[in-house]
C-alpha positions in Angstrom: 116.8 -32.8 -24.2 114.0 -33.9 -26.5 112.4 -35.8 -23.7 112.5 -32.8 -21.4 110.8 -30.7 -24.2 108.0 -33.3 -24.6 107.4 -33.4 -20.9 107.1 -29.6 -20.7 104.6 -29.6 -23.6 102.5 -32.3 -21.9 102.4 -30.3 -18.6 101.3 -27.2 -20.6 98.4 -29.1 -22.2 97.2 -30.4 -18.7 97.2 -26.9 -17.3 95.3 -25.6 -20.3 92.6 -28.3 -20.1 92.1 -27.5 -16.3 91.6 -23.9 -17.1 89.0 -24.6 -19.8 87.0 -26.9 -17.4 86.9 -24.2 -14.7 85.3 -21.6 -17.1 82.6 -24.1 -18.4 79.2 -22.3 -18.1 77.6 -25.7 -17.4 79.6 -26.2 -14.2 77.8 -26.6 -10.8 78.9 -23.2 -9.6 76.8 -21.3 -12.2 73.6 -23.3 -12.7 70.8 -23.5 -10.0 70.2 -26.8 -8.4 67.2 -29.0 -9.5 65.4 -28.4 -6.1 65.9 -24.6 -6.5 64.3 -24.7 -10.0 61.4 -26.8 -8.7 60.8 -24.3 -5.9 60.7 -21.4 -8.3 58.2 -23.1 -10.6 56.0 -23.9 -7.7 56.1 -20.3 -6.5 55.1 -19.2 -10.0 52.2 -21.6 -10.2 50.9 -20.5 -6.8 51.1 -16.9 -8.0 49.2 -17.7 -11.2 46.5 -19.6 -9.2 46.0 -16.7 -6.9 45.5 -14.3 -9.8 43.0 -16.7 -11.4 40.9 -17.0 -8.3 40.8 -13.3 -7.8 39.5 -12.9 -11.3 36.7 -15.3 -10.5 35.1 -13.2 -7.7 33.3 -10.7 -10.0 29.9 -12.4 -10.0 27.0 -10.0 -9.3 25.3 -10.5 -5.9 22.0 -12.2 -5.8 18.9 -10.0 -6.0 15.5 -10.9 -4.5 12.4 -10.4 -6.6 9.7 -12.7 -5.1 9.2 -14.2 -8.5 9.1 -17.9 -9.3 11.4 -18.9 -12.1 9.4 -21.5 -14.1 11.6 -24.1 -15.8 10.3 -24.6 -19.3 10.4 -28.3 -20.0 8.6 -29.8 -23.0 6.9 -32.4 -20.9 6.0 -30.0 -18.0 2.3 -29.7 -17.2 1.5 -26.1 -16.1 -1.2 -27.4 -13.7 1.5 -29.0 -11.6 2.3 -25.6 -10.1 0.1 -22.6 -11.0 1.3 -20.7 -8.0 2.3 -21.0 -4.3 1.8 -19.1 -1.0 4.7 -19.4 1.5 4.2 -18.4 5.1 6.3 -18.2 8.3 5.5 -18.2 11.9 7.8 -15.4 13.1 7.8 -12.3 10.8 4.9 -10.5 9.2 1.2 -9.9 9.9 -1.1 -12.8 9.1 -3.3 -10.6 6.9 -0.4 -8.7 5.4 3.1 -9.8 4.5 2.7 -13.2 6.0 -0.7 -13.7 4.4 0.1 -13.4 0.7 -2.2 -15.2 -1.8 -0.9 -18.0 -4.0 1.1 -16.4 -6.8 4.1 -16.9 -9.2 5.2 -13.2 -9.1 4.7 -12.1 -5.5 5.9 -14.9 -3.3 7.3 -14.4 0.2 11.1 -15.0 -0.1 12.7 -13.8 3.2 12.7 -15.8 6.4 14.6 -16.2 9.7 16.6 -19.1 10.8 14.6 -21.2 13.2 11.3 -20.0 11.6 8.8 -22.6 10.4 8.3 -22.2 6.7 4.9 -23.5 5.3 3.9 -24.2 1.7 0.4 -23.8 0.2 0.7 -24.7 -3.5 -1.9 -24.2 -6.2 -1.7 -27.5 -8.1 -3.6 -30.4 -9.5 -1.1 -32.8 -8.1 -1.7 -34.4 -4.7 1.7 -36.2 -4.3 5.1 -36.1 -6.0 5.9 -32.5 -5.2 9.0 -31.7 -3.1 10.9 -28.5 -2.3 14.7 -28.8 -2.1 16.5 -26.1 -0.1 20.0 -25.6 -1.4 22.6 -22.9 -1.0 22.2 -20.4 -3.8 24.2 -21.0 -6.9 24.7 -18.5 -9.7 24.4 -21.0 -12.5 20.6 -21.5 -12.3 20.5 -23.5 -15.5 22.1 -26.3 -13.5 18.7 -27.1 -12.1 17.2 -27.8 -15.6 18.9 -31.2 -15.7 20.1 -31.7 -12.1 19.7 -35.0 -10.3 18.7 -34.2 -6.8 20.2 -36.0 -3.8 20.9 -35.4 -0.1 24.5 -36.0 -1.0 24.7 -32.7 -3.0 27.3 -30.5 -1.2 24.8 -27.5 -1.5 22.0 -29.6 0.1 20.5 -28.0 3.2 17.0 -29.6 3.7 14.0 -30.7 1.8 10.2 -30.6 2.3 7.7 -33.1 0.8 4.4 -31.5 -0.2 1.3 -33.7 0.1 -2.3 -32.7 0.0 -3.5 -32.5 3.7 -6.5 -34.7 3.2 -6.6 -35.7 6.9 -6.7 -32.1 8.1 -10.0 -30.6 9.4 -9.8 -27.9 6.7 -7.5 -29.4 4.0 -7.9 -26.4 1.6 -6.6 -24.1 4.2 -3.8 -26.3 5.7 -0.1 -26.4 4.9 1.1 -29.1 2.5 4.5 -29.2 4.2 6.8 -27.4 6.7 10.5 -27.1 7.5 13.0 -24.8 9.2 16.7 -24.2 9.1 18.4 -24.7 12.5 20.7 -21.7 13.4 23.4 -24.0 14.7 23.5 -25.9 11.4 22.9 -23.2 8.8 24.2 -19.6 8.3 22.2 -16.5 7.2 22.4 -16.0 3.5 20.9 -16.8 0.1 19.2 -20.1 -0.6 17.4 -21.6 -3.6 14.0 -23.2 -3.2 13.8 -25.8 -6.0 10.4 -27.2 -6.6 10.4 -30.7 -8.1 7.7 -33.0 -9.4 8.5 -36.7 -9.6 12.2 -35.8 -9.2 12.4 -33.2 -12.0 12.8 -29.5 -11.3 9.8 -27.4 -12.4 10.5 -24.0 -10.7 12.9 -22.2 -8.5 12.7 -19.3 -6.0 15.6 -17.2 -4.7 15.3 -16.7 -1.0 17.2 -15.2 1.9 17.4 -16.3 5.5 18.2 -13.8 8.2 19.6 -14.4 11.6 17.1 -15.5 14.3 14.8 -12.6 15.5 16.3 -10.2 12.9 13.0 -9.9 11.0 10.5 -10.3 13.8 10.4 -6.6 14.9 10.0 -5.2 11.4 6.7 -4.0 10.0 5.1 -5.4 6.9 6.2 -2.4 4.9 9.8 -2.9 5.9 9.6 -6.6 5.1 8.2 -5.8 1.6 11.1 -3.4 1.0 13.6 -6.1 2.0 11.9 -8.6 -0.3 12.6 -6.4 -3.3 16.1 -5.2 -2.4 
């Protein structure tokens, strides 16, 4: 009789333990799997990245002024670039918009793709000047200490400026020319960065339009675009 009673108690304990295990909140039936948790975290991160990127698109659009931004360096000699005239061979009258005098405050800054752009600097230097053409960047202070290279992801082209001593009329001749090919470049804003012996001395915000977009416009219309 005693043995039967002990056997009954043992069976009762086994049943009770099984019931407790089935109601454990740490069982596999109530917790998400490791892969499910990872997927949820990834979805949350993607959502956060999306919100962050949307918040970074509030920069003001570039505005043309036709003014050179002179980079004030302690060792910069102002005679290296007192002014510049920039001409093109498509848009503007020779005696008007496309015939501006050398200046730091009224410099032609709109062009067409596939238009030859020519530089006529007012400078005491004869060599060592170069114009880098780069896609516009908002952080212009970057150019104060930048190391220029054709490996720069914003690099588009460059133009070396040399005194045209071999020209028939050197004082009236271009120091250098370039153009942006419409199959390689898109219309938009670009920075002209003037460097002397590898160091930036001035920048000019410019805009390139689609080929033949500016050609039919009058000088007055071009002036209005240059100060949009």
